[in-house]
N, C-alpha and C positions, 0 to 999 in steps of 0.2 A: 289463084285464090278465089274461092267462091264469094258471092255477094253477101253471104251470111257470116263471113269471117272478117275480122279486121286485124291489122298488124299492130302489135303493142310492143314498144321498146321498154327496156329496163336499164337503168332505174326510171321510174315514172312518178306521177303525183300520188298514186295510191301506195306504191312501195318505192320510196326514194333512194334506198340504199345509203351507204355511208358517203358523205360528201367529201369534196376535195379540200385540201388544206395546204398551208405553207409553214415552214419552220426554218429558223436560222441554225446553221450547223458550222462548226469550225472547219476551215478549208482543208485541214490535213486529216479529217475524219473520212471514213468510207461508209457507203450505204450498202445494205443487203436486204433481201426479202426473208424475214424470219418465219419459221413455222408458227402458224397461229396469229401472226401479227401482220400489220400493213407494211411497215418498213422498220429497219433497225439501223442505227448509226453507231459506228465503232471508232474509238480513238486509236491512234497508233499504240502498239504494245509498250507497256512500261511496267517493270518489275513483274513480268510474267502475267499481266492482267491488261485487259482492254476496257477502259471506261466505256459505257454504252448507254444508249437510250433507245427503247423500243416503243413504237406507237401501235397501239391496238385500236380497233374500231369495230363496233357492232351496233345493231339495232336493238334497243332495249325498251321494255314497257315503262311507263311513267311511274309505276309503283316501286321501281328500283332506285334507291337513293344513291347519289353520287359518292358520298362518304363510304357507304357500304361497298360500292363497286371498287373504290380505291383500296379499301382494306382487303377485298377479295383478291385483287391483283397481287398484293403482297403475301397473303396467306397461301396462294398457289405456289409461291417460291419457297415456302417453308417458314415464313415469319411467325413468331409467337408473341412478341411485344411490339405493338404498333402505336405510334404517337401521331396525334393530329397536329398538323402544322397550320396555324392561322384559323380563320373562321370559314366554314363552308358557306357557299353562296356566291354572290357577286358584289363587288364594291360599288358599282354604279349601274344604271339602267343600260348603259352602252356595252357592258361586259356580259359574257355568258357566265352562268353559274359554274363553280368549280369546287373541288375538294382535294386537299393535299394530305398525304400521310407519309411517314418515314419509319424505317426499321433498320436495325443492324442484325445481321444473321451470318451464320457460317455457311459458306458455299464452297464446295471442293477444298475444304480445309483452310479457307481464308475468311477473315472478317470483312464482310461487305455491307456497305450502306446502300439501301434502296430507297428511292423516292418514287411515290406514285401520285400522279395528279390526274383527276378525271374532269372532263368538261363535256358539255352537250351542245348539239346543234339546235337550231330553231326549226328544224324540219320535221315537225310532228305529223305523223300520218293521221288519217281520219280515226284510226283505232287508238291514237295516243302514243304510238311507238315513236321513239326519236333516236337519232344517232348519238352514241356516247363514245368518246375517245379516252383511252387510258394511256398515259405516257409514263413509262417505268424506266427510271435511270438507275444505273448501278456503278459504284466506285468502291475502291478499297477504303475501309473505315479509317485506316491510318493516314490516308491522303484526302479525306473528306473536306478538310479546310480549304483545299485548292480545287479539287474536282467537283465538289458539290456546287460551287459557284457557277461553273461552266454548265452543268446540267440544269441548274435553275434558270440561267440565262436562255438556254435552248427552249426549255419548257415555256417560259414566259413569252417567247416569240411565236408560239403556236397560234396560227390564225386560220379560221375557216374562210375559204375563198368565196363561198356563196354561190357557186355554180348551181343553176337550177336543173332538176331532172326533167326529162322529156315528159310530155303529157300522155 
């Protein structure tokens, strides 16, 4: 390498990429790499359906609202009626802001409940872009009273690990 060149790793402080995270998952669920997502978790099959949670992550400008991004995740699946769950934002200074939305829709001939929760990292770049994570869980609407609790518990456990990008 010539003296006029320098080696730059990615992610870095200018372009940090999507940060690392941890999430609690039931021990009998499997993990896979989904198209367009970071990771997907699948419950064992039941009634011809697998309850699932997909984690998406991307770098997003600050002008994109977390509630709008949660709704967008559901609209992409075909949702038409979306309900806000709780209040957008953070309950305390120690928590990252989040937004939660829910919908019931027909997927492959079955009524499915989808939950979408978005949150963001603290890793804003000099241009104001930050990491946003969308967690989208799906279960059969007829079993939502049982399966929605598991999805909510998983989503609530989502934690950014705070690993710093290289300079």
